[in-house]
Each structure stands twice: as structure tokens, then as C-alpha cells.
N, CA, C and O of each residue as an XYZ file, in Angstrom:
212
protein
N      82.262     92.552    101.308
C      82.605     93.819    101.891
C      82.580     93.771    103.418
O      83.181     94.622    104.072
N      81.908     92.810    103.975
C      81.821     92.729    105.432
C      83.199     92.656    106.068
O      83.459     93.307    107.080
N      84.079     91.862    105.471
C      85.414     91.705    106.025
C      86.194     93.015    105.985
O      86.871     93.374    106.948
N      86.092     93.718    104.871
C      86.795     94.991    104.731
C      86.243     96.002    105.728
O      87.006     96.701    106.395
N      84.924     96.079    105.829
C      84.304     97.006    106.780
C      84.801     96.734    108.193
O      85.154     97.659    108.924
N      84.826     95.484    108.567
C      85.286     95.115    109.903
C      86.761     95.454    110.100
O      87.159     95.942    111.158
N      87.564     95.192    109.075
C      89.012     95.437    109.175
C      89.329     96.918    109.387
O      90.330     97.253    110.021
N      88.490     97.795    108.867
C      88.746     99.235    109.019
C      87.915     99.860    110.135
O      87.852    101.084    110.256
N      87.278     99.021    110.952
C      86.639     99.521    112.158
C      85.143     99.748    112.109
O      84.584    100.337    113.034
N      84.476     99.296    111.055
C      83.025     99.437    110.965
C      82.366     98.117    111.361
O      82.771     97.054    110.891
N      81.365     98.181    112.213
C      80.643     96.965    112.577
C      79.431     96.749    111.668
O      78.855     95.661    111.654
N      79.043     97.773    110.915
C      77.883     97.704    110.020
C      78.374     97.919    108.585
O      78.787     99.020    108.223
N      78.327     96.864    107.779
C      78.857     96.968    106.412
C      78.032     97.920    105.546
O      78.576     98.538    104.631
N      76.744     98.050    105.813
C      75.920     98.997    105.046
C      76.344    100.432    105.340
O      76.419    101.264    104.435
N      76.618    100.710    106.598
C      77.087    102.050    106.975
C      78.454    102.318    106.350
O      78.717    103.427    105.883
N      79.320    101.313    106.341
C      80.623    101.442    105.687
C      80.447    101.797    104.215
O      81.108    102.708    103.717
N      79.567    101.090    103.516
C      79.348    101.344    102.092
C      78.833    102.753    101.849
O      79.285    103.433    100.928
N      77.892    103.191    102.671
C      77.361    104.551    102.523
C      78.451    105.584    102.791
O      78.576    106.561    102.053
N      79.235    105.373    103.834
C      80.311    106.309    104.177
C      81.366    106.352    103.082
O      81.857    107.424    102.727
N      81.713    105.187    102.548
C      82.702    105.091    101.472
C      82.214    105.868    100.248
O      82.970    106.644     99.663
N      80.958    105.662     99.864
C      80.417    106.349     98.690
C      80.359    107.851     98.912
O      80.630    108.626     97.995
N      80.010    108.265    100.113
C      79.953    109.692    100.410
C      81.337    110.324    100.280
O      81.463    111.432     99.759
N      82.359    109.642    100.742
C      83.716    110.187    100.705
C      84.346    110.113     99.319
O      84.976    111.072     98.873
N      84.176    108.962     98.623
C      84.891    108.733     97.361
C      84.029    108.831     96.105
O      84.556    108.828     94.993
N      82.713    108.919     96.270
C      81.830    109.096     95.116
C      81.478    107.816     94.377
O      80.731    107.857     93.399
N      81.999    106.683     94.823
C      81.640    105.387     94.251
C      81.503    104.383     95.394
O      82.013    104.602     96.493
N      80.810    103.286     95.119
C      80.639    102.266     96.145
C      81.918    101.431     96.258
O      82.741    101.427     95.344
N      82.079    100.736     97.366
C      83.236     99.850     97.481
C      83.290     98.810     96.356
O      84.371     98.476     95.871
N      82.142     98.308     95.947
C      82.109     97.330     94.848
C      82.572     97.950     93.534
O      83.302     97.324     92.765
N      82.145     99.176     93.285
C      82.592     99.865     92.072
C      84.099    100.108     92.124
O      84.791     99.961     91.117
N      84.597    100.474     93.289
C      86.037    100.675     93.465
C      86.800     99.380     93.175
O      87.817     99.388     92.482
N      86.295     98.277     93.714
C      86.941     96.982     93.498
C      86.984     96.642     92.010
O      88.012     96.191     91.504
N      85.872     96.857     91.311
C      85.816     96.567     89.874
C      86.818     97.423     89.112
O      87.532     96.924     88.242
N      86.872     98.714     89.439
C      87.823     99.604     88.765
C      89.263     99.187     89.044
O      90.100     99.204     88.142
N      89.553     98.818     90.275
C      90.908     98.399     90.634
C      91.301     97.125     89.895
O      92.438     96.989     89.442
N      90.359     96.195     89.776
C      90.650     94.948     89.068
C      90.896     95.213     87.589
O      91.791     94.615     86.993
N      90.111     96.102     86.993
C      90.312     96.438     85.579
C      91.648     97.119     85.363
O      92.359     96.824     84.403
N      91.989     98.043     86.274
C      93.268     98.752     86.163
C      94.432     97.769     86.284
O      95.413     97.859     85.546
N      94.313     96.841     87.212
C      95.360     95.848     87.409
C      95.524     94.973     86.170
O      96.644     94.697     85.740
N      94.405     94.540     85.603
C      94.451     93.704     84.403
C      95.071     94.471     83.245
O      95.841     93.908     82.467
N      94.743     95.740     83.128
C      95.306     96.570     82.064
C      96.813     96.711     82.242
O      97.563     96.621     81.270
N      97.259     96.930     83.470
C      98.690     97.057     83.727
C      99.417     95.762     83.404
O     100.543     95.793     82.908
N      98.793     94.632     83.676
C      99.416     93.344     83.372
C      99.616     93.187     81.865
O     100.624     92.626     81.435
N      98.679     93.672     81.063
C      98.778     93.553     79.611
C      99.843     94.482     79.043
O     100.454     94.172     78.020
N     100.069     95.609     79.691
C     100.956     96.637     79.164
C     102.404     96.427     79.589
O     103.300     97.010     78.979
N     102.659     95.642     80.581
C     104.019     95.461     81.091
C     104.960     94.963     80.005
O     104.629     94.069     79.225
N     106.119     95.555     79.978
C     107.146     95.164     79.017
C     108.106     94.193     79.687
O     108.257     94.224     80.909
N     108.744     93.350     78.927
C     109.744     92.443     79.519
C     110.884     93.229     80.145
O     111.224     94.317     79.680
N     111.471     92.683     81.194
C     112.567     93.358     81.884
C     113.857     93.283     81.091
O     114.715     94.156     81.222
N     114.005     92.267     80.279
C     115.225     92.153     79.474
C     114.880     91.586     78.114
O     113.833     90.965     77.931
N     115.761     91.805     77.174
C     115.571     91.267     75.831
C     116.144     89.854     75.783
O     117.352     89.666     75.931
N     115.292     88.874     75.578
C     115.739     87.471     75.613
C     116.024     86.917     74.229
O     116.130     85.700     74.073
N     116.153     87.779     73.205
C     116.415     87.275     71.867
C     117.862     87.069     71.582
O     118.221     86.646     70.483
């Protein structure tokens, strides 16, 4: 998370995490986990673009 905090202008990653949780109701790590699960789910659900039969 240090890299993300720095990229968005925070020099203290702990302060970034607290601010993120206050605004969004979850920690950055929880957000990352949810995003990864959502992405994996979307990958499983994708249909082929064309019928190759």
C-alpha cells in the first residue's frame, strides 16, 4: 500500500489507510481483495465473442 499512498499524495501509508477506510468503509487491502474477486468472477462469466463451431 505504500506505493499507492505515495502515488495519490500521502507520505504516511497508515494515514492513507485510515483516511481510505473513513471515506469508503473498508481498508485498502479489503478493497483490493474485493476487486480481485470481482475480476476473477468476470473472467469466469465472459462469453466467447463469436461462435467457433
